Each structure stands twice: as structure tokens, then as C-alpha cells.
N, C-alpha and C positions, 0 to 999 in steps of 0.2 A: 347821257350828256346831263343830267342831273349833279350826276356826282363830282364832272369837273367844276358846275357852274360853283359847285360849294365851294371846294378845293380852293377855286379863283378867288372866289369872295372873302376867305380868310386869310389869302394870300395878301389880301389888297389891305383889309381889315390889320392885318399888321403890322401894314408898309403905315399907313395913313393915323394908328393910335400911339397914344405920347409916350416919349424914348422911354421915359420913369417907368412907364407901365408893360412895357414891352423888355427893359430889362427884368421886373420884378419878375416876368412869368417865366425870365430866359432859366434851362433848367437847373443851370447850375450857381443861378446868382448867391441862392442865400447860403451853400456852401462855400462860396469865394467871401461872402461878408465875413462869415462864422471862421474859415481859412486866418483870416485877416486878427479877429479876436482872440483866437489862439495862440497865433505868433506873440498877438502884443502881451499876453499873461503870461508866455513864456521865457518871455524878455525880461521879464519884471521878477522871476522868481530868486528866493535865495535859497540854496541849495545847500545841504550838508548838517541838516540841526537832526534831532530827534533819534528815530530809530535807521536813518541813511547812513548816523556817523557807525553806529553799531555793525551794520554792513557791507561794509566799504572796505572793513579787515576782518571781516570772515573769512576766508579763507587763509591767512597768514595765523588766525587765531586757532582755527580749526584745522588747520592741516589739509592734505588731499582732501578731494570732493566724496568719496567713499568714506570716509572718517567723517565730513562732515553729514551728510545724508543719517548713517547708523546714528551719530548724536546726536542731532537736531530728531529724527526720530523717536528715539527713546525719549529724550528730556525732553521737546517741546512743542513740535509741530507735526500735522500731517500736509502741509503747505510745499514738498518737495520742486513740484516743476513750477511751482512760482519763483522760488525764492534760487532755483537754479535761473533761471532768466536775471533775478534780482542781483543776485552777488557778480553775474558779472557785467549788466548795465551798469551798474552805479561806478563801475571803472569807469565809464566814458560819457558824461554828462551830456557831451554834447549829441550825441548817438541817440540819448534816450531821451532828449528835448527833441529830437526829428523825429524819432520813431512817436512821441507821446501826443505832439500836436498831428499826426496825422489817424491816430488810432483816436483821438478826443474828436475831430473832424467826422470822423466813418462812421462815428457813432449815431448822430441825425442822417446820415448819407443813407445805412444800412436802413435803419428804422423807416424810409422814406421808399427805398426800392421794396421794401418786404410789404407797406401798404399803401401805396400808390398804382392801383389800377392799371391807369391810363397816364394822362400827363396833367394832373391834378398842382399846381404849380401851389395853391394852398396848404396841400398836406405836406409840401417843404417848406414852407415856410412856418408852419405852427410846430413843423419838430424843432428847426433851428430858433425859433424864435422860445420856445418853453427850454434848450438847452443852452442860451442866456441866461433864463433864468434858475438856472441851478447852479447853487454855493459852492462855486468849483472851488474854493476856498478849505472846504471842508477836505481834500483832495492832500492836503499839508500837513493834514494832525498826528501823521506820523511820519512825516519828512516826504516829500515832495515823489521822490523817486519810489521809495517804500510802498508807499500809500497807491499811487498808482497802479503800480505793475502788478498789486494784493486786490484791488479793487474794479478800477477802470480797463485796466487792459482784459482780466475775465467776463468784464460785461458786452466789450466790443466781439472779442470771441463766442462769446455766447450768442451773442444777435444775429455773427455772421453764420453760426451754425443752421441759421432756422431759414437761409435763403432756399436751401431745396425743397422744405416743405410748401412752399412759396407755387414750386415748380409741380409738386404735389396735387398739390389745389388745385392750378391748372392742367391737371390730367398730363401734362410733358412728360416724361422716361427720363430717370436718373441717368448719368453715366458711371462708369468706374471710378473717376477722376473726383466726383463727388464725395464718396468717402475716402475718399485719399487725402485729400483736403480738409474735411470736417472731423476727420476722427481725433486727431491731432487737437482740432481748436475743442472739440469740448472733452475731451480728456485736461486740457489747459485749463478751461472755464469752470469747469467739475471740482477742480483742485481747491477751490475757493467754496468754503463752503454753504456757503448765502447764495454765491452762484449755483452753486449747486442743486439747491432745493428747488430755484425758480425756474432751470432749465431742465431739469426732471418733470417737474408740474405740466409742463410745457408740453416735451414729446410726451408725457402720459396722455394730454387732452387729446394730440392729435393724432395719437396712433387707435383710440380709443372710436374716433369720428372717423381716419380710414378704415377701419372694420368694419365700422357700423355701415357706411357709406360702400365696402366691397371695393376698396380700393389699395393701392400698393402700401401697405404699411412696414414694408423690410426697412426702412431709411431712420423713421422714428423711433423703430423695435432696436434696432443696434444703440443706438444713440441715446436712449433710455436705456440699456442693458449697462452700456459703459457710465453713466451715472448709478445707476444703482450701485457697478465695482467701487467706484470711487469713494460713494457714499458710506459703503462696507467698510473700504478701507481707512476712512478719515473715524468712523464710530471703534474701531476696533487700534489706532493709533497709540502707545503706549503714553507717548509725548506730549499728547491731549491731557491725556488723565494727570498726568505730573503738573502740565499748565494751567487745570482748574484750581489745583490745590492749590498752588504756589498764589496765584491770582486771588483767590475766597483769602487769602492772608494778608494778602498784601492790599489789595483793593474796597476788598467789600466783607469782612468779617460775619456782616449778620446774613449773607447769601447761604450760609452754611444754615439756617436753623428754617430758612423758606420751604415751605411744602410743597405741590406741584400748584397746587391753585395760585398761592404766592408766585411763582414762578412767570405763570402765565397772564395773571394780575400786572406783574410785574413789566411783562413785555408788551402787555396791552396798551398801559396809562403808559409808562416810557414814549412809547412809541408816536402814537396820538396827540400824547401831551407837547409833545414838541414841533409834532409836526402841523398842530393847528395853534398852540395858544402860544408859545412863542414867537412871537410876533413882534416887529418894531422895525426901526427905521434902518438898522443896517441887518437885521434877520429877519425879516420878513420871509413865509413861504408863498413868494406871489406861484410857485405853480402849483401849489394845491387852489389857490387865489382866481388863478386860470382857468384852473378845471372848474370847478364851481359856478364861475362864470359863464363858460360854456353851456354847462346841465343848464343854467337859468336859460339862456337865448336859445337852447333846443325848446325847450319846458315854450314858451312864447312862440315861437314858430311851431310847435305841435298843436294837435288841433285836441287840446285836453281842457276840464274842467279850471275851473277858479283855485280851486282846493287845491289844486293838483299842481295849478304853477305856484301857489304858496308856500307848499311843501319844497318844490324844485328850489325855490330861493329862497328855504333858510338854511341851505349849507353855505351858500354865499357869503349869506347877513351875516352869519355866524362869523366866519371866516374873517370876513369884511372888519366885522367891531373887532377881534383881536387883533387883526394888522392896525387899528388908530389907536391902539391901547395907549402909546404915550400920550396923545392926546386927551383921550376921554377920561387919563384920569384924572384928571383937573373936576370933574362930576364927580362930589359925592356917592353915589349911587354906585357907579361903574366902576370909582375905584375900590368899592367895597367886594363887589362882583369879582373884580381879578384877583384881587387879596385872598379870594377865599378859594379860587382855584388853585393862584401861584401858590400858596402857602400848604395844598394837600398834598403835593409830591414831596415824597421822601426819596429815601435813599433805596428804599427798598417797595415802591411805589405808593399807591395812596392808602392800602391797608383798608381795601372794605371788608374785611372779614375780621377786625377788631367790632369792639363792642359800639365804637360810637358812631352815631348817625350820621355826623358831619363827614367822612371817611368816603361813603358812597357819592355824594356830591357829585365830585368830578369826574368818575364813571357811567355816571349817569347822565352827564351832556356828555362827554365822549361818545358813550354809546347811541345817545340820541343823533347826534350828527351822523354817526354810520350808519344808522338808518334811514336817516333823512336822504344819503346819500344813495344808498341800493334803491329808495322808491324812486329816486328822482330817477335814476336809471334804468330802473323799468315804465315810468311813464315815457319817458323822451323816445328811447329804441322802439321806433316801430317795429327795426329787422330784430327779430328775437333772437337769432341766431350770431348777430353780430351783438346784442345784449349778455347772451353767455359766453363769450367770449370776452368783450370787456368784464364783468363782474368774476368771472374766472381769471384775469391778468392781477388784478387788480388784488382779488386773495392771496394768490399767489406772489406777490410784491409785497401783499403787510405781512405774510405769515413769514419770511425771511428778515425782517426785522421784530416781529413778535419773539423769534429763535432766540432773540439777545438775552430776553428774561429769563432763558436757564443759561448764563455767564455771567460768572460775578467782574468780569468788564464789559457790562450794559452800559456805561458812565462813562468808564475812562475810556473804553472805543470812539466815543465824541461820535460824529453826525457823519464821519463817512460810512457808516452802516446804512446807515438811510437812504445810499446810491441806490439801490437795486426797489429800492418804496418808491423812490422821485421817477423812476424810467416806468413805470409800472404807470401811475399817475398819468405822465406825459402822454406813453400810448393809449389810453384810455380817453384826455381830451384829443388826440388827432381820429379817433371811433364817434366821440362825441362831433365834432366837426363835421366829415363822413356822411352822420345822419341829420346833422343839420343840412350840407349841402343836398342832401336828397329830398329835404323837404322843401326847399326850395330853389327855382330854376334861376336865379340873378347870383345865387352863392355857387353855383356850378363851376369855379375856379379851371376850365378847363382850358387848352391852350389857344382860346380866342377870344374876340373883344369881347367885355362884358357887356351884357345887356343894362340898359338904363331904365 
């Protein structure tokens, strides 16, 4: 009787609540708005630039598909699955636009499916909001079609392949079609080197979890095996070695002289330098700014000491400081600080291994921010399983960009290589929001009227 009364009360609440609020809580509202945004972007794109020009003529210049495969594999790349899709889809721009819109919109939708355990409209909106903040123009850095097929599409395929993991975590059995559908998705996603690293890391995480919990582990083990095979294929591809030599000579001759520590530092500093410091009116990293703000908000909600709250405020304060760089440059002390940071980065990193103590300063600031973020996550996550998942996702995303330090195109590849790190931060922001909701009954955004 009480259940029927509660259900009737919820229906009455939905009928009497504000229409705008009712729309916001509608399951498909955020994705409808994001779809309009995606269509608008794709209608204003200028196609036929950069590498798109090369791939549209690929089959005419290289001959039959088999010859194209052997030539590319021997002389340039291991991304044969991605390029198979690319060389055909690039011939039909309208079809690519339709598919790319669907894939772009699917990313926040798939993430919502993965992390929304009930009908939490706040989670759906946070994913859409942060995807709005993603600098989509990064997907034009090698030509719109070439970049999206090589980065955005593998990302969506990789995320989709984790939907069966949610079923396993909910103790639901998998059917044969889950394997039939997701094996091609994993092969396609892992053909992109960065994507291969992050999805392999996540499948490994869930495989260990399933084994420890003595639950079904066949799906993550098969998918991890496929990722391992693809990684072996990538590492043994002769074309990748040829491209490394060619790109070193053309893009960054100094790369040949870097030792292991120098390459790691180049990956570390180039990743965080651009992710945290290069922030202006047009290029501000609003995603990391939003994430650090949510961390600070979670700290305010958590029952922790004032000192810990101050530590949680530090990442947000530093990111906000650099986002206001154009304004603060008028103040001499800030201008000197920004100049010291900005002039420290070179084509081969900040070179902390040199004899000059000045070169240690940028990496020290970057390391301080990283430690502050990690400690903030420790302080705000009361659910320790959620903390370890968030930390692991952040680390996996960071490693995908850190690995660019081992490529002479660390700068030539531009900002598109940050995509997987961006998504890791977006997922962690959603996990922080879930933590905040767990600590505040007012913010539990389920499908009923908000408490006043």
C-alpha cells in the first residue's frame, strides 16, 4: 500500500513540477541537445584538407586493396583496420557526416549507460556538459575525416565494448551475441595505439577484479587477449619503424638524441604543460577546470579537515590562475611567473636533466599539481573502490598521452592525441559527482522532484 502511495506521489510531483525541470530530467533531453550541437558543427565543417586530400586518392595511387595493405604495412603504419574504413568512407562525405554525428553523440550516451545505475539525470547532463567543453576542433588537425576515423571512432568502439562489463558487475549473464558484436569493436578500437593502451588497461583492471571476486572472467580475458595480439601486431609492424625514422628526420631531429628518461620527461611535461598551462580565452581547458572545481566542491561536502579542503582547492586555484593568464599578464609578478613557465618548454621538453636549476621549476609545478589532484581524490572519495577506479582511469588516460614522448611527432600530431586523456578526466568528473550525490541527499538527482 505504501509503495503504491509513493508511486502516486511521484506521478503527481512530475505533473506539477516546472516544465523546464521536467524536460531536464527527461532521459533523452541532454542527448537531444547534444545532437543539435553535433549537427551544427558538422554543417559548418570545411572538408578536403590536410590528410583527407591524400586518403581520398589512396586506392587510385596504391592500386588494389591488397597492394595498399602490403605497402602501408611495410612502409608506414599498422592501422590497417582503421584505414580500410577511412579510404572508403572518405569517398562519401555525406555518409561520413551522418555516421560521425551518430558516433560523436554516442560517446556521452554510452558513458551514461556505463555509469548511471538508475535514472540519475545529473550524470547524463555532466557527461553531455563536459563533452560540450571538449575542443572538437582538435578533430580537424589532420583533416576532419582522417582524424575522426583514427581517433573518435575507435574511442566510441572501445567504450561500447565495456557495456558487457556492466552486465557482469550486475551479475547478469552474457549471451553469445555480446561476443559477436564486441570482438570486432575491440579489434577496431585497439588498432589505434593510444586506444589499445587504455582499453587493454581497463580490461586488465576488470579481469583482476572478476578473478578476485570469483566471478565470470571470460569476457574481459578474451578482450584483453585481443588487445595484446593487436599490441604485438603494432610493435612488430615494419612500417611503424620506417615511419619513426622518417618522422624523426622531418619533424624532430633532436629526438634521436633523447635517452629513455628524456623521452619520459618529454611525454610528461608536454602532456601536462598543454593540459594545465596553455589556457587562454580561446584555448582554456575548461574540462580540467570543471573537474578540479568538482573535486573542491566534493571536499566542501566531505567531512574532512580545513587543511585537506585547502589541498583540494589547490588544483582548481592553479588551473583557474592559468585560465586567467591574458588578464593577469598585466600584473608584473604574474607576468614574470607565466613567462618563466612558458619559456621553459622546448621541443624536447623542459630538460630537467641539464645542469640548470631553472629547468626543474616547471616539472616541479606540474608534479605539485598532480600530487594535489591525487591527494584530493583520496580525501573526497569515501567509497574507496570508486577512488581506485577513478585513479586507475586517470592514470590510464595520462599514460596514453605520456606515450607520445616516445614519438618524434609529439608536437606535429597536435592536440588530437589528448582525446583519450580528456575522456579519462570526464569520466573521473562524473565519478566525483556521484560521490558528491552520495554525500548530499539534496543532490541525488533521481527522477523525482528535487527536495527544497
